[in-house]
C-alpha positions in Angstrom: 30.3 -16.9 -13.8 28.1 -19.7 -15.0 27.2 -19.6 -18.7 23.6 -19.1 -19.5 24.0 -21.4 -22.4 24.0 -24.7 -20.5 22.6 -28.2 -20.7 19.8 -29.6 -18.7 22.4 -31.0 -16.3 23.8 -27.5 -15.7 20.3 -26.1 -15.2 19.8 -28.7 -12.5 23.1 -27.8 -10.8 22.2 -24.1 -11.0 18.8 -24.9 -9.4 20.7 -26.6 -6.5 22.8 -23.5 -6.0 19.7 -21.3 -5.9 18.0 -23.6 -3.3 21.2 -23.5 -1.3 21.4 -19.7 -1.2 17.8 -19.3 -0.4 17.7 -21.9 2.3 20.3 -20.5 4.6 22.7 -17.7 5.3 26.4 -18.6 5.7 29.0 -17.0 7.8 32.0 -15.6 5.9 33.7 -18.4 3.9 36.1 -20.3 6.2 37.4 -22.5 3.4 39.3 -20.5 0.8 39.7 -23.6 -1.4 36.0 -23.7 -2.1 35.0 -21.1 -4.7 31.9 -19.0 -3.8 30.6 -18.8 -7.4 29.9 -22.5 -7.8 28.7 -25.6 -6.0 29.0 -26.6 -2.3 29.3 -30.1 -1.0 25.9 -31.6 -0.4 24.3 -33.0 2.7 20.8 -34.5 2.8 18.7 -33.9 5.9 18.1 -37.2 7.8 14.3 -36.6 7.5 14.6 -36.5 3.7 14.3 -32.7 3.5 15.9 -30.2 1.2 19.6 -30.5 0.4 21.7 -27.7 2.0 25.3 -26.5 2.0 27.4 -28.1 4.6 30.8 -27.8 6.3 32.7 -30.9 7.4 30.4 -33.9 7.8 29.0 -34.7 11.2 27.3 -38.1 10.6 28.7 -41.3 12.0 31.2 -43.0 9.7 29.6 -45.7 7.6 26.2 -44.0 7.4 26.3 -42.0 4.2 23.2 -39.9 3.5 23.6 -40.6 -0.2 24.4 -44.3 -0.9 27.2 -44.8 -3.4 25.9 -48.2 -4.4 22.2 -48.1 -5.4 22.8 -51.1 -7.7 22.6 -54.8 -6.6 25.8 -56.7 -5.5 28.2 -57.2 -8.3 28.6 -60.5 -10.1 32.4 -60.8 -9.7 34.7 -63.2 -11.5 35.6 -66.2 -9.4 39.2 -66.9 -8.3 41.3 -69.7 -9.7 41.5 -72.6 -7.3 44.2 -74.6 -9.2 47.3 -74.2 -11.3 47.1 -73.7 -15.1 49.5 -73.3 -18.0 50.1 -70.3 -20.2 52.0 -70.1 -23.5 54.0 -66.9 -23.8 53.1 -64.6 -26.6 55.2 -62.0 -28.4 55.4 -58.9 -26.3 54.7 -60.6 -23.0 56.6 -59.7 -19.9 56.6 -61.4 -16.5 54.8 -58.3 -15.1 52.1 -58.3 -17.8 51.5 -62.1 -17.4 51.3 -61.7 -13.6 48.9 -58.8 -14.0 46.7 -60.8 -16.4 46.4 -63.6 -13.9 46.2 -61.3 -10.8 49.2 -62.9 -9.1 52.6 -61.8 -7.8 55.4 -62.2 -10.4 57.5 -63.8 -7.6 55.0 -66.7 -7.4 55.4 -67.4 -11.2 59.2 -67.2 -10.8 59.1 -69.7 -8.0 56.6 -72.1 -9.7 58.8 -72.2 -12.8 62.2 -72.0 -11.3 63.0 -69.1 -13.7 66.7 -68.2 -13.5 66.3 -65.0 -15.6 62.7 -63.8 -15.6 63.6 -60.9 -18.0 64.3 -63.4 -20.7 61.0 -65.0 -21.8 60.6 -66.6 -25.2 57.4 -66.8 -27.3 56.1 -70.3 -27.2 57.5 -71.0 -23.8 55.0 -72.6 -21.4 54.6 -71.3 -17.8 52.8 -72.8 -14.9 50.6 -70.2 -13.3 50.0 -71.1 -9.6 46.7 -70.2 -7.9 46.5 -67.1 -5.7 46.8 -67.5 -2.0 43.3 -66.5 -1.0 42.6 -64.8 2.3 39.3 -63.8 3.9 36.9 -61.6 1.9 37.8 -57.9 2.0 35.9 -55.3 4.0 32.6 -54.0 2.7 33.3 -50.5 4.2 32.7 -47.8 1.7 35.6 -45.3 1.7 34.5 -42.7 -0.9 31.7 -42.2 -3.3 32.3 -42.7 -7.0 32.2 -39.0 -7.7 35.2 -38.5 -5.4 37.4 -40.8 -7.4 36.8 -39.2 -10.8 37.2 -35.5 -11.6 33.5 -35.1 -11.0 30.9 -32.2 -10.6 31.7 -31.2 -7.0 35.4 -30.7 -7.8 34.3 -27.6 -9.7 34.3 -25.8 -6.3 37.8 -26.8 -5.4 40.9 -24.6 -5.7 43.9 -26.9 -5.3 46.5 -24.1 -4.8 44.4 -22.3 -2.1 43.9 -25.5 -0.2 47.6 -26.6 -0.4 48.7 -23.1 0.7 46.3 -23.1 3.6 47.6 -26.4 5.0 51.3 -25.2 5.1 52.8 -28.6 4.6 55.9 -29.7 2.6 53.7 -29.7 -0.6 53.1 -25.9 -0.3 56.8 -25.2 -0.8 57.6 -28.0 -3.2 58.6 -27.4 -6.8 59.5 -29.8 -9.6 60.5 -29.6 -13.3 57.9 -31.2 -15.5 58.3 -31.1 -19.3 61.0 -28.4 -19.0 59.0 -26.1 -16.7 59.4 -25.7 -13.0 56.0 -25.8 -11.3 54.7 -25.9 -7.7 53.5 -28.9 -5.9 49.9 -27.8 -6.2 50.4 -27.4 -10.0 51.8 -30.9 -10.2 48.8 -32.3 -8.5 46.4 -30.3 -10.7 48.2 -31.5 -13.8 47.7 -35.1 -12.8 44.1 -34.5 -11.9 43.5 -32.9 -15.3 45.3 -35.7 -17.2 43.9 -38.7 -15.5 40.5 -37.2 -14.7 41.2 -38.0 -11.0 39.6 -36.1 -8.1 42.2 -33.7 -6.6 40.7 -34.2 -3.1 41.4 -37.9 -3.3 44.9 -37.4 -4.6 45.6 -35.0 -1.7 44.2 -37.5 0.8 46.3 -40.3 -0.6 49.4 -38.1 -0.5 48.7 -37.1 3.1 48.0 -40.7 4.2 51.2 -41.9 2.6 53.7 -39.1 3.4 52.0 -36.3 5.5 53.0 -33.9 2.7 49.8 -31.9 2.8 49.9 -30.8 6.5 53.6 -31.5 7.2 56.0 -34.0 5.9 59.6 -33.9 4.7 61.6 -34.4 1.5 61.2 -37.9 -0.1 61.7 -39.2 -3.6 58.7 -41.5 -3.2 56.0 -39.6 -1.3 53.3 -42.0 -2.5 55.4 -45.0 -1.4 55.9 -46.7 -4.7 59.6 -47.5 -4.6 60.6 -47.6 -8.3 63.3 -45.2 -9.7 61.2 -44.8 -12.9 58.5 -43.2 -10.8 60.6 -41.0 -8.5 59.4 -37.5 -7.5 56.0 -36.2 -7.0 54.7 -36.0 -10.6 55.4 -39.6 -11.5 54.4 -40.8 -8.0 51.0 -39.1 -8.4 50.6 -40.3 -12.0 51.2 -43.9 -10.8 48.7 -43.4 -8.0 46.0 -41.9 -10.3 46.5 -44.7 -12.8 46.1 -47.4 -10.2 43.1 -45.7 -8.6 41.6 -45.6 -12.1 42.4 -49.2 -12.8 40.5 -50.5 -9.8 37.6 -48.2 -10.5 37.1 -49.0 -14.1 37.7 -52.8 -13.8 35.0 -52.8 -11.1 32.7 -51.0 -13.4 32.8 -53.9 -15.9 33.0 -56.7 -13.3 36.6 -57.3 -14.5 38.2 -58.0 -11.2 37.3 -60.0 -8.1 40.3 -59.9 -5.8 43.3 -57.9 -4.8 46.8 -59.3 -4.9 48.9 -57.9 -2.0 52.7 -57.6 -1.9 52.9 -60.3 0.9 51.3 -62.9 -1.4 47.8 -62.8 0.0 45.0 -62.5 -2.5 41.9 -60.8 -0.9 38.5 -61.6 -2.6 36.6 -58.3 -2.9 33.3 -57.8 -1.2 30.6 -57.7 -3.8 28.8 -54.8 -2.1 31.5 -52.1 -2.3 31.2 -49.3 -4.9 33.6 -48.5 -7.8 35.2 -45.6 -5.9 36.1 -47.9 -2.9 37.3 -50.6 -5.4 39.7 -48.0 -6.8 41.1 -47.3 -3.3 41.3 -51.0 -2.4 43.2 -51.8 -5.6 45.5 -48.8 -5.2 46.6 -49.9 -1.7 46.9 -53.5 -2.8 50.0 -52.5 -4.8 51.7 -51.1 -1.8 50.7 -52.6 1.6 50.8 -56.1 3.1 47.6 -57.5 4.4 47.4 -56.0 7.9 48.3 -52.5 6.8 46.0 -52.8 3.8 43.1 -53.8 6.0 43.7 -50.6 8.1 44.1 -48.3 5.0 40.7 -49.3 3.5 38.6 -49.1 6.6 37.5 -46.3 9.0 40.9 -45.6 10.5 42.7 -45.4 7.2 42.3 -43.2 4.1 38.7 -42.4 5.1 39.8 -40.8 8.3 42.5 -38.8 6.6 40.0 -37.6 4.0 37.5 -36.6 6.6 40.2 -34.7 8.6 41.1 -32.7 5.5 37.7 -32.2 3.8 34.9 -33.4 5.9 32.6 -36.4 5.5 33.4 -37.9 2.0 29.8 -38.8 1.2 28.8 -35.1 1.5 30.4 -34.8 -1.9 28.4 -37.7 -3.5 26.9 -36.8 -6.8 24.5 -39.6 -8.0 24.0 -41.1 -10.3 27.3 -40.0 -11.9 26.2 -41.7 -15.1 22.4 -41.4 -15.6 20.6 -44.6 -16.7 19.3 -42.9 -19.8 22.7 -41.4 -20.8 23.2 -41.1 -24.6 26.0 -39.7 -26.6 25.5 -36.3 -28.3 25.9 -36.2 -32.1 29.6 -36.5 -33.0 31.3 -36.3 -36.4 34.6 -37.8 -37.5 37.4 -35.5 -36.2 38.9 -34.6 -39.6 38.1 -32.6 -42.7 35.9 -33.7 -45.6 37.6 -35.7 -48.4 40.8 -36.5 -46.4 41.5 -40.2 -46.0 42.8 -41.0 -42.5 43.6 -44.5 -41.1 41.9 -46.1 -38.1 45.1 -47.1 -36.2 43.8 -47.8 -32.7 40.7 -49.5 -31.4 39.4 -49.1 -27.8 42.2 -48.5 -25.3 42.9 -46.4 -22.2 41.4 -42.8 -22.2 44.6 -41.8 -20.4 47.3 -44.3 -19.5 46.5 -48.0 -19.0 44.3 -47.8 -15.9 41.3 -45.8 -17.3 38.4 -47.2 -19.2 39.1 -48.2 -22.8 37.5 -45.0 -23.9 39.9 -43.8 -26.7 40.2 -44.4 -30.5 43.3 -43.5 -32.6 43.3 -42.0 -36.1 46.4 -41.2 -38.2 46.6 -38.7 -41.1 47.8 -39.4 -44.6 50.2 -40.4 -46.0 50.7 -42.8 -43.1 53.8 -44.5 -41.7 55.2 -41.1 -40.8 56.7 -42.0 -37.5 56.6 -38.7 -35.6 56.8 -36.5 -38.7 55.0 -33.2 -38.9 51.6 -33.2 -40.5 49.7 -30.3 -42.1 46.4 -32.1 -41.9 43.8 -30.7 -39.5 42.0 -32.3 -36.6 38.6 -30.7 -36.3 35.9 -30.5 -33.6 33.6 -33.5 -33.5 30.8 -31.3 -31.9 30.0 -27.8 -30.8 31.6 -26.7 -27.6 34.0 -24.5 -25.6 37.8 -25.3 -25.5 38.6 -25.5 -21.8 42.2 -26.9 -22.1 45.0 -26.5 -24.7 48.4 -27.5 -23.4 51.0 -30.3 -23.4 49.5 -31.9 -26.5 46.0 -32.0 -25.0 42.9 -30.1 -26.2 39.7 -30.6 -24.1 36.3 -29.4 -25.3 33.3 -29.0 -23.1 30.1 -29.8 -25.0 27.7 -28.1 -22.5 28.3 -24.5 -23.4 30.4 -23.8 -20.2 34.0 -24.0 -19.2 33.8 -27.0 -16.8 35.3 -30.3 -17.9 34.0 -31.9 -14.7 30.3 -31.7 -15.7 28.4 -33.2 -18.6 30.1 -34.4 -21.8 33.6 -33.5 -22.8 36.0 -34.6 -25.5 39.8 -35.1 -25.3 41.8 -34.5 -28.5 45.3 -35.7 -27.7 48.7 -35.3 -29.4 47.7 -31.9 -30.9 50.8 -30.0 -32.1 51.4 -26.6 -30.5 51.7 -25.0 -33.9 48.3 -23.3 -34.8 46.6 -25.1 -31.9 43.3 -23.7 -30.8 43.3 -21.4 -27.7 41.4 -21.9 -24.4 38.2 -19.9 -24.4 37.4 -20.5 -28.1 34.0 -21.8 -28.9 34.1 -24.1 -31.9 31.3 -25.6 -33.9 31.5 -29.1 -35.4 34.1 -29.2 -38.2 36.1 -26.1 -37.1 39.8 -26.6 -36.8 41.5 -27.6 -33.6 45.1 -28.2 -34.7 47.5 -30.6 -36.3 48.0 -34.3 -35.2 51.5 -35.0 -33.8 53.4 -36.9 -31.2 53.2 -34.1 -28.6 52.0 -35.1 -25.1 52.4 -38.5 -23.5 54.1 -41.4 -25.3 53.5 -41.9 -29.1 55.4 -43.8 -31.8 53.7 -42.0 -34.6 51.8 -38.9 -35.6 48.1 -39.4 -34.8 45.0 -38.2 -33.0 43.8 -39.9 -29.7 40.1 -39.2 -29.2 38.3 -39.9 -25.9 35.0 -39.0 -24.2 34.1 -38.2 -20.6 30.8 -37.6 -18.8 30.8 -36.0 -15.4 34.5 -36.7 -15.3 34.2 -40.5 -15.9 35.9 -42.0 -19.0 33.3 -43.6 -21.2 34.3 -47.0 -22.7 34.3 -47.3 -26.5 33.6 -51.1 -26.3 30.7 -51.3 -23.9 27.1 -50.2 -23.8 27.7 -46.6 -25.1 30.1 -47.0 -28.0 31.4 -44.1 -30.1 29.0 -43.0 -32.9 31.0 -40.8 -35.3 29.0 -39.9 -38.4 27.3 -43.3 -38.0 30.5 -45.3 -37.5 30.0 -47.4 -34.4 33.0 -48.6 -32.3 33.5 -52.0 -30.9 36.4 -53.9 -29.3 37.8 -57.4 -29.6 38.9 -57.9 -26.0 42.5 -56.6 -26.6 43.6 -53.0 -26.3 44.0 -51.1 -29.5 42.1 -53.8 -31.5 38.5 -53.5 -32.7 36.5 -52.1 -35.6 34.2 -49.3 -36.7 31.0 -50.3 -38.5 28.5 -48.2 -40.5 25.7 -50.3 -41.9 27.4 -53.1 -43.8 30.8 -51.3 -44.0 33.4 -52.5 -41.5 37.0 -51.2 -41.0 39.5 -52.8 -38.7 42.1 -51.0 -36.6 45.7 -51.5 -37.5 48.7 -49.5 -36.4 49.8 -49.3 -40.1 48.0 -47.8 -43.0 46.1 -50.6 -44.8 43.3 -50.9 -47.3 41.0 -52.2 -44.5 41.5 -49.3 -42.0 41.0 -46.3 -44.2 38.2 -43.9 -43.4 37.0 -40.5 -44.6 34.0 -38.1 -44.1 
């Protein structure tokens, strides 16, 4: 049931449902993976009439009723036309340098005649050759933005029911994740929850790459990323979600202008695609040579697979996913009064390295604990319902309902299972959530990782809508985990260790 205590956004969605139900009478539900109590995919009548519920899309491909790109063409960064030099910094790897310059590692190896590319020394100078540019990539729009993120119209979608109805290899698949054996559908749902990735898109990608949704057979690499560190479905899907996110969020900030393909071709991106399509183009650029990539990102590729599974993608467009007048609700610092914490991480990935730099890190006293147990408390930064509490993650919906896909939500990460708040608990700002720890993900020390989402999209902490925590405003420095918090004339700088200049309290 929908909560009656909901935001203006939820009232709008409820109004849509009422319009739908009064506008037509449906035959018995033929899609068990769409829940009857919530939203249906939208179509807009060609004459501009009232939206109505729809089954699979019937319009011609390439003619979305709801455009995913109402903004002007993007001002993309230009490609390098010549070689340049780079001085290796501490912590650099060949892969990180190649990623920084959007070029294949093999081209750097060849240009520098590196005998052992795993042994790079700080201060060493490398020649970075220019990319091998091909023709501009297609402008065909594959999916709307709201179908890449875990957005509002995913509220209707039951992953398990859909997977079971298709009867493919995924329906019988099981895997041990974090010591628990779970189904293929549960693996996919876990990745969607963690990365805030749309489960329909993950299923379409899996089907396109391996056929696992409707058929398929056993494979260690069903997404096609051949790396032993990413074997089996959970890690394959996590890699896929991270790279879909990377293209999406880099496009949001005009941070990428071309795709580097495995065969050495660098494809300049069309400046009229949308962020969702950029995510898909970037994802496939990690896997496919140019000819296969060109197919995957046009009508006969992922778009066609998606449409065969779910109907016309743009029937699910929810726009704008981020309203132009969006503002952050009032948030307080996530710890108790009078306790001095350390600001240990400036803006960095909300989940993994591919999402927007939407997270901040705070460590409890006494500091320098490593992964020691802490009895300090993480508290709610706002009023809202706890909608997730597992694997170190606590998610709070700030709109009075139990949907993380709509409106504002907060992720409190690395929360110890001991005394952790339960799902279904409504907390007011300042009430206890749990203890900071190293649980969930990768962590070298006990801390809290705090991030925001709106309509499923990670909100950057270093862009136009920074964190405001009790008047402390976040900003970045251009490097992950660096940055500051400022309140009036007071400024504290992020540092992974506890220092005089990064201490903060309420």
